[in-house]
Backbone bond lengths (Angstrom), bond angles and torsions (degrees), N, CA, C in turn:
res aa  C-N    CA-C-N  psi(-1)  N-CA   C-N-CA  omega(-1)  CA-C   N-CA-C  phi
1 M - - - 1.449 - - 1.534 105.88 -
2 A 1.317 113.59 127.35 1.460 119.40 177.25 1.514 109.15 -74.63
3 H 1.317 117.95 159.47 1.435 120.64 -174.86 1.511 111.06 -63.28
4 D 1.363 118.78 -30.82 1.490 119.34 -179.82 1.493 108.32 -62.00
5 D 1.347 119.21 -32.29 1.451 122.14 178.62 1.522 113.17 -83.02
6 A 1.330 115.72 -6.79 1.479 119.87 -174.65 1.472 113.78 -97.00
7 A 1.392 117.61 10.72 1.429 120.21 -173.93 1.536 113.15 -59.29
8 V 1.347 116.35 -21.11 1.427 120.19 178.30 1.550 112.03 -81.21
9 V 1.365 119.43 -10.32 1.410 122.43 -179.36 1.536 105.27 -83.23
10 K 1.326 112.35 128.31 1.534 122.18 -174.08 1.570 109.00 -108.77
11 M 1.271 112.92 158.04 1.458 120.57 177.40 1.541 111.96 -55.93
12 N 1.332 118.06 -38.55 1.495 121.47 -175.45 1.570 107.34 -65.30
13 D 1.333 117.99 -21.66 1.432 118.78 175.05 1.506 117.84 -61.45
14 L 1.334 113.14 -24.64 1.477 117.13 178.26 1.531 115.39 -72.53
15 F 1.298 116.44 -10.98 1.490 119.28 -175.04 1.509 115.26 -93.42
16 D 1.351 116.81 10.09 1.422 121.83 177.44 1.527 108.48 -116.13
17 P 1.318 122.88 130.98 1.454 125.04 -8.65 1.559 111.31 -79.07
18 E 1.333 112.54 166.19 1.446 118.59 175.54 1.552 108.81 -69.29
19 P 1.344 116.68 155.34 1.505 120.45 177.70 1.552 108.49 -62.01
20 A 1.305 115.19 147.84 1.495 120.77 175.01 1.538 112.26 -65.23
21 T 1.352 116.63 -32.10 1.487 123.15 -178.06 1.509 111.42 -130.65
22 W 1.284 113.01 153.30 1.430 121.40 -178.06 1.513 108.76 -121.46
23 G 1.308 116.95 173.92 1.488 120.55 170.19 1.466 114.58 -85.41
24 L 1.361 114.88 -61.69 1.452 122.18 -180.00 1.517 108.35 -133.64
25 R 1.355 115.48 170.41 1.492 121.61 -175.81 1.464 115.80 -56.58
26 G 1.307 117.93 -31.21 1.488 120.77 -179.94 1.496 114.55 -74.86
27 D 1.347 119.43 -19.26 1.414 122.34 -172.51 1.521 114.66 -61.92
28 P 1.383 121.30 -40.81 1.431 119.33 178.90 1.580 112.30 -63.06
29 Y 1.338 114.88 -31.94 1.437 118.90 -179.23 1.562 110.18 -74.04
30 V 1.264 116.63 -34.58 1.503 121.21 173.25 1.566 109.13 -63.37
31 W 1.358 115.70 -45.75 1.437 121.58 177.13 1.531 110.34 -54.02
32 A 1.306 116.35 -48.67 1.451 121.25 -179.29 1.546 111.92 -64.51
33 A 1.366 114.49 -40.71 1.410 119.33 178.08 1.557 113.10 -64.86
34 L 1.307 112.94 -40.35 1.538 117.92 177.23 1.507 109.33 -64.48
35 R 1.273 117.70 -43.57 1.463 122.03 -179.96 1.535 108.87 -59.92
36 K 1.300 117.73 -47.47 1.480 120.68 -179.67 1.517 109.00 -65.01
37 H 1.325 118.79 -44.52 1.454 123.90 -177.83 1.567 112.61 -57.73
38 L 1.309 113.66 -39.67 1.462 121.24 -175.96 1.589 112.62 -95.84
39 S 1.339 114.53 3.52 1.481 118.75 -178.43 1.507 108.91 -60.99
40 G 1.326 116.70 133.12 1.463 121.98 176.07 1.545 110.94 88.17
41 K 1.336 121.55 -8.55 1.473 120.56 -179.36 1.525 106.08 -86.16
42 D 1.312 116.88 133.87 1.491 123.11 175.52 1.584 108.14 -65.00
43 I 1.295 113.39 146.33 1.495 118.19 171.60 1.539 109.70 -67.60
44 P 1.319 119.22 122.37 1.476 119.06 -178.32 1.541 112.42 -60.64
45 A 1.259 117.46 164.93 1.397 124.19 -172.80 1.562 114.85 -73.21
46 S 1.344 117.47 -21.10 1.432 121.92 179.49 1.532 110.81 -121.98
47 I 1.357 113.99 158.25 1.472 119.31 175.73 1.553 109.01 -68.41
48 D 1.261 117.71 -37.02 1.478 119.80 177.11 1.486 111.15 -59.73
49 E 1.272 119.82 -40.48 1.451 123.31 176.21 1.508 112.97 -65.45
50 V 1.387 114.95 -40.21 1.444 120.04 176.62 1.528 110.46 -59.30
51 V 1.332 115.63 -49.07 1.421 120.48 -177.84 1.533 109.70 -63.01
52 A 1.275 117.90 -42.47 1.523 120.56 175.52 1.467 113.64 -58.21
53 L 1.381 115.14 -41.37 1.463 119.29 -179.15 1.515 112.30 -68.14
54 L 1.344 114.02 -40.45 1.474 119.79 177.75 1.535 111.04 -63.60
55 H 1.348 118.06 -47.27 1.436 120.75 176.84 1.505 113.60 -63.09
56 A 1.352 117.99 -39.63 1.446 119.85 178.76 1.545 111.85 -63.80
57 A 1.363 114.02 -44.58 1.488 117.09 179.73 1.563 109.75 -66.38
58 F 1.346 119.08 -39.00 1.446 119.88 176.78 1.546 109.48 -58.40
59 G 1.356 113.98 -45.66 1.456 118.73 -178.05 1.550 110.77 -62.56
60 E 1.323 118.25 -39.64 1.472 121.45 -178.07 1.509 107.17 -67.54
61 L 1.306 120.75 -39.63 1.456 121.95 -177.16 1.554 111.91 -75.80
62 L 1.295 118.10 -31.68 1.418 119.72 -168.17 1.611 111.96 -113.20
63 G 1.340 114.28 -13.48 1.433 119.63 -179.80 1.425 117.78 71.61
64 L 1.306 116.44 32.36 1.452 120.35 178.55 1.568 108.85 -149.85
65 D 1.338 115.92 162.24 1.474 120.46 174.74 1.538 107.67 -98.03
66 L 1.303 115.49 112.34 1.474 119.01 -178.09 1.503 114.69 -57.18
67 V 1.276 115.71 -26.67 1.522 119.52 -179.08 1.496 112.02 -77.83
68 T 1.305 117.53 -41.66 1.476 117.50 -176.87 1.547 115.48 -98.47
69 E 1.314 117.80 -11.21 1.496 120.74 -179.80 1.543 106.73 -70.26
70 P 1.343 116.01 123.18 1.485 118.81 -177.48 1.549 114.57 -80.11
71 A 1.328 116.59 -17.60 1.497 119.40 -176.70 1.531 108.38 -64.64
72 S 1.289 114.29 151.05 1.501 119.31 175.61 1.547 109.25 -93.79
73 S 1.344 118.14 -18.03 1.469 120.13 175.91 1.501 108.28 -153.51
74 M 1.367 116.56 167.68 1.404 120.93 -178.83 1.513 109.09 -156.11
75 Y 1.304 114.14 164.05 1.474 120.37 177.26 1.528 111.15 -112.24
76 R 1.309 116.78 136.54 1.497 125.02 176.39 1.504 105.22 -137.70
77 K 1.352 115.85 115.94 1.458 125.02 178.69 1.503 112.39 -51.40
78 Q 1.282 122.25 -41.48 1.457 126.62 -177.97 1.529 114.80 -60.29
79 Y 1.336 115.33 -19.89 1.505 122.97 178.43 1.509 113.25 -104.66
80 A 1.368 116.01 10.56 1.410 120.87 178.36 1.538 112.17 -89.84
81 H 1.239 120.79 117.06 1.482 125.43 -177.18 1.532 113.76 -131.17
82 G 1.317 116.10 24.97 1.450 120.21 -179.77 1.559 114.45 101.63
83 G 1.342 111.28 147.16 1.520 116.75 -179.47 1.514 109.88 108.65
84 M 1.323 115.56 163.13 1.456 120.51 -172.23 1.517 113.92 -62.43
85 S 1.359 119.75 -40.74 1.452 119.59 -179.33 1.538 110.89 -104.94
86 S 1.397 113.89 26.18 1.407 116.21 -177.42 1.527 114.82 -57.94
87 G 1.323 114.34 135.96 1.473 116.76 -177.10 1.480 116.49 84.70
88 M 1.307 114.13 -5.68 1.540 118.09 177.74 1.495 110.08 -88.57
89 I 1.339 114.37 133.68 1.448 122.14 -178.63 1.532 105.27 -115.63
90 N 1.375 116.09 131.66 1.370 122.88 179.60 1.525 108.30 -90.10
91 L 1.331 118.18 99.00 1.429 121.87 -175.29 1.571 111.69 -67.57
92 D 1.311 116.05 -33.24 1.485 119.16 174.50 1.490 113.49 -63.80
93 A 1.325 115.14 -36.11 1.494 118.00 177.86 1.464 108.74 -67.70
94 W 1.322 120.99 -36.06 1.509 122.34 176.38 1.500 110.51 -68.78
95 R 1.356 118.32 -37.87 1.443 119.82 -177.23 1.547 109.85 -74.33
96 Q 1.305 116.73 -41.16 1.489 119.03 -171.74 1.535 115.18 -95.22
97 R 1.327 117.88 -23.31 1.494 117.85 -176.80 1.481 114.77 -127.21
98 L 1.344 118.61 -46.24 1.445 120.13 -169.41 1.516 115.14 -78.50
99 I 1.347 117.20 -47.14 1.459 117.28 173.36 1.505 113.32 -64.54
100 P 1.351 119.39 -42.05 1.400 123.20 175.17 1.599 112.00 -60.79
101 L 1.297 120.19 -35.35 1.428 123.59 171.93 1.512 113.72 -59.15
102 L 1.322 113.03 -50.58 1.515 119.66 178.56 1.532 109.13 -60.56
103 T 1.343 116.01 -45.69 1.448 122.42 -179.52 1.581 110.54 -58.94
104 E 1.308 116.41 -43.72 1.477 120.16 -178.29 1.571 107.23 -67.13
105 R 1.282 118.81 -40.78 1.462 120.86 176.30 1.503 111.52 -57.32
106 A 1.327 115.68 -42.66 1.476 124.00 -179.17 1.531 108.42 -61.95
107 R 1.346 112.77 -48.79 1.478 120.02 178.31 1.520 113.09 -54.58
108 M 1.330 115.14 -43.26 1.448 119.98 179.97 1.516 110.73 -64.28
109 L 1.322 117.31 -38.78 1.451 122.11 179.46 1.468 112.32 -69.31
110 L 1.312 116.26 -40.21 1.511 122.33 -177.99 1.494 108.85 -71.17
111 D 1.331 119.26 -36.06 1.463 121.22 -174.42 1.540 109.70 -87.11
112 A 1.351 118.51 -10.18 1.486 121.44 -175.93 1.556 108.88 -68.02
C-alpha cells in the first residue's frame, strides 16, 4: 500500500500488539497514554516525522526530552498504579526498544 492510500492508518494503530516485556511498572501506562494522545493522528509520510511525533508526544506526557534527558529512569505519579516500582518509567527501554518498535511498525506500514 502506498502512503497515499494509507491516509486511514493512524498513529494509534502502531500500538497493537503491546510489547511482551516492559522496563518498569510505569511503562505500560505510558504506552497507553501515548496511544491515547496520538489517537486519530495520521501516520506522517516519513519515518523521521514519525520519530519526531513520538518524541514530541512522549515529551508532552512526561515533561522531558527523551533524547537529551541523561537519566535512565524517572518517576511520574500519574503512572503509579501500585507495586514496588509503581510510577517508574524506564527511559532506556523507551530509547532502545519501545520507540524503535513503534518506528519499525510505522516503517512496515509506510513501505507496505
